[in-house]
VMD Tcl script that builds the backbone (N, CA, C; Angstrom):
set m [mol new atoms 240]
animate dup $m
set s [atomselect $m all]
$s set {name element resname resid chain x y z} {
  {N N MET 1 A 4.460 -3.179 -4.996}
  {CA C MET 1 A 3.639 -2.378 -5.855}
  {C C MET 1 A 2.178 -2.763 -5.681}
  {N N ALA 2 A 1.353 -1.773 -5.571}
  {CA C ALA 2 A -0.073 -2.037 -5.428}
  {C C ALA 2 A -0.712 -2.156 -6.812}
  {N N THR 3 A -1.438 -3.209 -6.975}
  {CA C THR 3 A -2.181 -3.397 -8.215}
  {C C THR 3 A -3.643 -3.586 -7.859}
  {N N ARG 4 A -4.460 -3.802 -8.848}
  {CA C ARG 4 A -5.870 -4.025 -8.572}
  {C C ARG 4 A -6.084 -5.319 -7.790}
  {N N GLU 5 A -5.216 -6.296 -7.989}
  {CA C GLU 5 A -5.351 -7.576 -7.294}
  {C C GLU 5 A -4.826 -7.508 -5.864}
  {N N GLN 6 A -3.888 -6.594 -5.592}
  {CA C GLN 6 A -3.291 -6.513 -4.265}
  {C C GLN 6 A -3.648 -5.193 -3.598}
  {N N PRO 7 A -4.422 -5.250 -2.533}
  {CA C PRO 7 A -4.726 -4.018 -1.797}
  {C C PRO 7 A -3.456 -3.415 -1.203}
  {N N SER 8 A -3.440 -2.108 -1.104}
  {CA C SER 8 A -2.253 -1.417 -0.614}
  {C C SER 8 A -2.386 -1.070 0.867}
  {N N PHE 9 A -1.317 -0.500 1.397}
  {CA C PHE 9 A -1.298 -0.051 2.785}
  {C C PHE 9 A -2.346 1.041 2.999}
  {N N ARG 10 A -2.506 1.911 2.034}
  {CA C ARG 10 A -3.511 2.979 2.147}
  {C C ARG 10 A -4.917 2.414 2.248}
  {N N GLN 11 A -5.209 1.398 1.471}
  {CA C GLN 11 A -6.533 0.775 1.554}
  {C C GLN 11 A -6.744 0.146 2.918}
  {N N MET 12 A -5.705 -0.458 3.447}
  {CA C MET 12 A -5.806 -1.047 4.777}
  {C C MET 12 A -6.052 0.054 5.810}
  {N N CYS 13 A -5.399 1.202 5.649}
  {CA C CYS 13 A -5.608 2.322 6.571}
  {C C CYS 13 A -7.040 2.838 6.497}
  {N N ARG 14 A -7.594 2.880 5.297}
  {CA C ARG 14 A -8.963 3.371 5.145}
  {C C ARG 14 A -9.989 2.410 5.734}
  {N N GLU 15 A -9.771 1.110 5.567}
  {CA C GLU 15 A -10.747 0.131 6.040}
  {C C GLU 15 A -10.613 -0.195 7.524}
  {N N THR 16 A -9.408 -0.231 8.028}
  {CA C THR 16 A -9.184 -0.532 9.447}
  {C C THR 16 A -8.217 0.491 10.047}
  {N N PRO 17 A -8.673 1.725 10.240}
  {CA C PRO 17 A -7.748 2.764 10.714}
  {C C PRO 17 A -7.236 2.546 12.140}
  {N N PHE 18 A -8.107 2.061 13.025}
  {CA C PHE 18 A -7.667 1.886 14.409}
  {C C PHE 18 A -6.620 0.794 14.530}
  {N N ARG 19 A -6.875 -0.349 13.912}
  {CA C ARG 19 A -5.904 -1.449 13.975}
  {C C ARG 19 A -4.584 -1.064 13.318}
  {N N THR 20 A -4.673 -0.380 12.194}
  {CA C THR 20 A -3.446 0.026 11.505}
  {C C THR 20 A -2.638 0.977 12.374}
  {N N ALA 21 A -3.298 1.949 12.975}
  {CA C ALA 21 A -2.591 2.891 13.844}
  {C C ALA 21 A -2.018 2.183 15.067}
  {N N LEU 22 A -2.805 1.272 15.629}
  {CA C LEU 22 A -2.366 0.566 16.832}
  {C C LEU 22 A -1.138 -0.294 16.570}
  {N N PHE 23 A -1.164 -1.058 15.484}
  {CA C PHE 23 A -0.068 -1.998 15.227}
  {C C PHE 23 A 1.095 -1.391 14.447}
  {N N THR 24 A 0.874 -0.302 13.737}
  {CA C THR 24 A 1.960 0.312 12.976}
  {C C THR 24 A 2.643 1.415 13.763}
  {N N PHE 25 A 1.838 2.315 14.320}
  {CA C PHE 25 A 2.423 3.469 15.000}
  {C C PHE 25 A 2.524 3.301 16.511}
  {N N GLY 26 A 1.769 2.383 17.067}
  {CA C GLY 26 A 1.822 2.142 18.503}
  {C C GLY 26 A 3.200 1.741 19.007}
  {N N PRO 27 A 3.829 0.731 18.385}
  {CA C PRO 27 A 5.182 0.372 18.848}
  {C C PRO 27 A 6.200 1.499 18.681}
  {N N LEU 28 A 6.023 2.316 17.645}
  {CA C LEU 28 A 6.948 3.434 17.444}
  {C C LEU 28 A 6.777 4.486 18.537}
  {N N VAL 29 A 5.551 4.726 18.952}
  {CA C VAL 29 A 5.294 5.680 20.030}
  {C C VAL 29 A 5.859 5.158 21.349}
  {N N VAL 30 A 5.663 3.880 21.594}
  {CA C VAL 30 A 6.215 3.279 22.822}
  {C C VAL 30 A 7.745 3.337 22.797}
  {N N GLY 31 A 8.331 3.044 21.646}
  {CA C GLY 31 A 9.790 3.122 21.530}
  {C C GLY 31 A 10.309 4.538 21.734}
  {N N ALA 32 A 9.610 5.518 21.176}
  {CA C ALA 32 A 10.014 6.917 21.358}
  {C C ALA 32 A 9.891 7.325 22.825}
  {N N ALA 33 A 8.858 6.856 23.498}
  {CA C ALA 33 A 8.704 7.153 24.924}
  {C C ALA 33 A 9.825 6.514 25.734}
  {N N GLN 34 A 10.204 5.295 25.365}
  {CA C GLN 34 A 11.310 4.625 26.063}
  {C C GLN 34 A 12.621 5.387 25.857}
  {N N VAL 35 A 12.838 5.847 24.635}
  {CA C VAL 35 A 14.062 6.610 24.344}
  {C C VAL 35 A 14.069 7.904 25.138}
  {N N ALA 36 A 12.937 8.622 25.143}
  {CA C ALA 36 A 12.868 9.877 25.897}
  {C C ALA 36 A 13.102 9.629 27.381}
  {N N ASN 37 A 12.494 8.585 27.916}
  {CA C ASN 37 A 12.675 8.251 29.329}
  {C C ASN 37 A 14.137 7.914 29.627}
  {N N ALA 38 A 14.746 7.158 28.748}
  {CA C ALA 38 A 16.145 6.774 28.966}
  {C C ALA 38 A 17.073 7.981 28.878}
  {N N LEU 39 A 16.781 8.898 27.957}
  {CA C LEU 39 A 17.614 10.096 27.847}
  {C C LEU 39 A 17.476 10.984 29.079}
  {N N VAL 40 A 16.278 11.105 29.596}
  {CA C VAL 40 A 16.053 11.933 30.775}
  {C C VAL 40 A 16.786 11.365 31.987}
  {N N HIS 41 A 16.798 10.058 32.103}
  {CA C HIS 41 A 17.410 9.430 33.272}
  {C C HIS 41 A 18.842 8.977 33.044}
  {N N GLY 42 A 19.422 9.306 31.886}
  {CA C GLY 42 A 20.831 9.018 31.639}
  {C C GLY 42 A 21.149 7.552 31.483}
  {N N SER 43 A 20.418 6.873 30.673}
  {CA C SER 43 A 20.624 5.444 30.468}
  {C C SER 43 A 21.831 5.175 29.574}
  {N N TYR 44 A 22.200 3.922 29.489}
  {CA C TYR 44 A 23.312 3.446 28.677}
  {C C TYR 44 A 22.945 3.558 27.198}
  {N N LEU 45 A 23.708 4.298 26.401}
  {CA C LEU 45 A 23.349 4.615 25.014}
  {C C LEU 45 A 23.253 3.404 24.080}
  {N N PRO 46 A 24.155 2.420 24.151}
  {CA C PRO 46 A 23.965 1.247 23.286}
  {C C PRO 46 A 22.669 0.491 23.570}
  {N N LEU 47 A 22.296 0.414 24.819}
  {CA C LEU 47 A 21.022 -0.216 25.161}
  {C C LEU 47 A 19.859 0.599 24.620}
  {N N LEU 48 A 19.964 1.899 24.694}
  {CA C LEU 48 A 18.943 2.796 24.151}
  {C C LEU 48 A 18.787 2.608 22.644}
  {N N ALA 49 A 19.899 2.488 21.943}
  {CA C ALA 49 A 19.857 2.257 20.495}
  {C C ALA 49 A 19.248 0.895 20.175}
  {N N ALA 50 A 19.536 -0.100 20.974}
  {CA C ALA 50 A 18.969 -1.430 20.757}
  {C C ALA 50 A 17.453 -1.433 20.955}
  {N N VAL 51 A 16.975 -0.741 21.959}
  {CA C VAL 51 A 15.529 -0.657 22.208}
  {C C VAL 51 A 14.846 0.064 21.052}
  {N N ALA 52 A 15.422 1.158 20.594}
  {CA C ALA 52 A 14.839 1.908 19.476}
  {C C ALA 52 A 14.812 1.056 18.207}
  {N N ALA 53 A 15.894 0.357 17.930}
  {CA C ALA 53 A 15.946 -0.496 16.737}
  {C C ALA 53 A 14.947 -1.646 16.848}
  {N N ALA 54 A 14.813 -2.217 18.018}
  {CA C ALA 54 A 13.876 -3.328 18.212}
  {C C ALA 54 A 12.434 -2.882 17.990}
  {N N THR 55 A 12.076 -1.698 18.463}
  {CA C THR 55 A 10.699 -1.242 18.259}
  {C C THR 55 A 10.422 -0.927 16.796}
  {N N VAL 56 A 11.398 -0.404 16.079}
  {CA C VAL 56 A 11.213 -0.130 14.650}
  {C C VAL 56 A 11.057 -1.442 13.879}
  {N N VAL 57 A 11.899 -2.419 14.179}
  {CA C VAL 57 A 11.811 -3.719 13.506}
  {C C VAL 57 A 10.492 -4.405 13.836}
  {N N TYR 58 A 10.081 -4.357 15.092}
  {CA C TYR 58 A 8.811 -4.963 15.484}
  {C C TYR 58 A 7.649 -4.308 14.748}
  {N N SER 59 A 7.653 -2.993 14.670}
  {CA C SER 59 A 6.587 -2.285 13.975}
  {C C SER 59 A 6.546 -2.671 12.501}
  {N N ALA 60 A 7.695 -2.772 11.867}
  {CA C ALA 60 A 7.738 -3.146 10.451}
  {C C ALA 60 A 7.232 -4.571 10.238}
  {N N LEU 61 A 7.634 -5.487 11.095}
  {CA C LEU 61 A 7.189 -6.873 10.955}
  {C C LEU 61 A 5.689 -7.029 11.186}
  {N N VAL 62 A 5.176 -6.380 12.198}
  {CA C VAL 62 A 3.746 -6.469 12.479}
  {C C VAL 62 A 2.937 -5.822 11.365}
  {N N THR 63 A 3.432 -4.717 10.817}
  {CA C THR 63 A 2.731 -4.058 9.713}
  {C C THR 63 A 2.714 -4.951 8.484}
  {N N ARG 64 A 3.810 -5.600 8.192}
  {CA C ARG 64 A 3.838 -6.515 7.043}
  {C C ARG 64 A 2.881 -7.687 7.251}
  {N N TYR 65 A 2.822 -8.200 8.467}
  {CA C TYR 65 A 1.901 -9.292 8.770}
  {C C TYR 65 A 0.452 -8.834 8.615}
  {N N ARG 66 A 0.129 -7.656 9.157}
  {CA C ARG 66 A -1.236 -7.128 9.043}
  {C C ARG 66 A -1.611 -6.888 7.582}
  {N N LEU 67 A -0.676 -6.391 6.772}
  {CA C LEU 67 A -0.952 -6.156 5.359}
  {C C LEU 67 A -1.162 -7.478 4.623}
  {N N ALA 68 A -0.377 -8.482 4.944}
  {CA C ALA 68 A -0.566 -9.797 4.315}
  {C C ALA 68 A -1.923 -10.385 4.691}
  {N N THR 69 A -2.314 -10.236 5.943}
  {CA C THR 69 A -3.625 -10.709 6.379}
  {C C THR 69 A -4.740 -9.954 5.678}
  {N N PHE 70 A -4.577 -8.653 5.554}
  {CA C PHE 70 A -5.574 -7.824 4.878}
  {C C PHE 70 A -5.711 -8.232 3.410}
  {N N ARG 71 A -4.586 -8.469 2.759}
  {CA C ARG 71 A -4.624 -8.886 1.352}
  {C C ARG 71 A -5.283 -10.247 1.193}
  {N N ARG 72 A -4.987 -11.166 2.103}
  {CA C ARG 72 A -5.602 -12.493 2.029}
  {C C ARG 72 A -7.123 -12.403 2.206}
  {N N ARG 73 A -7.565 -11.597 3.155}
  {CA C ARG 73 A -8.998 -11.419 3.365}
  {C C ARG 73 A -9.660 -10.755 2.161}
  {N N ALA 74 A -8.961 -9.809 1.539}
  {CA C ALA 74 A -9.521 -9.152 0.350}
  {C C ALA 74 A -9.649 -10.152 -0.794}
  {N N LEU 75 A -8.699 -11.045 -0.936}
  {CA C LEU 75 A -8.772 -12.049 -1.992}
  {C C LEU 75 A -9.899 -13.049 -1.740}
  {N N THR 76 A -10.122 -13.402 -0.489}
  {CA C THR 76 A -11.202 -14.344 -0.210}
  {C C THR 76 A -12.568 -13.679 -0.383}
  {N N ARG 77 A -12.650 -12.361 -0.150}
  {CA C ARG 77 A -13.908 -11.639 -0.394}
  {C C ARG 77 A -14.217 -11.608 -1.884}
  {N N VAL 78 A -13.185 -11.438 -2.713}
  {CA C VAL 78 A -13.385 -11.394 -4.164}
  {C C VAL 78 A -13.777 -12.760 -4.680}
  {N N ALA 79 A -13.208 -13.814 -4.116}
  {CA C ALA 79 A -13.481 -15.163 -4.579}
  {C C ALA 79 A -14.897 -15.616 -4.242}
  {N N GLU 80 A -15.498 -15.043 -3.224}
  {CA C GLU 80 A -16.839 -15.485 -2.808}
  {C C GLU 80 A -17.904 -14.913 -3.634}
}
mol reanalyze $m
mol bondsrecalc $m
mol representation Tube
mol addrep $m
């Protein structure tokens, strides 16, 4: 939950749009491209599912890390 003390994902998007897009949506785009490439060339489906799941998990973890970093920086700005 976003409160006044904790900046939200939207605030992070407004302040750092390029980094947010790069680290949140970049891995998802790469994963989608890998899936499309594998489907076109007839790849092994369990491997395809594993690659897709790995990119989604990676994107979620990196986004959570970036949000935690953003919140920490916002708290140190308020404290100064």
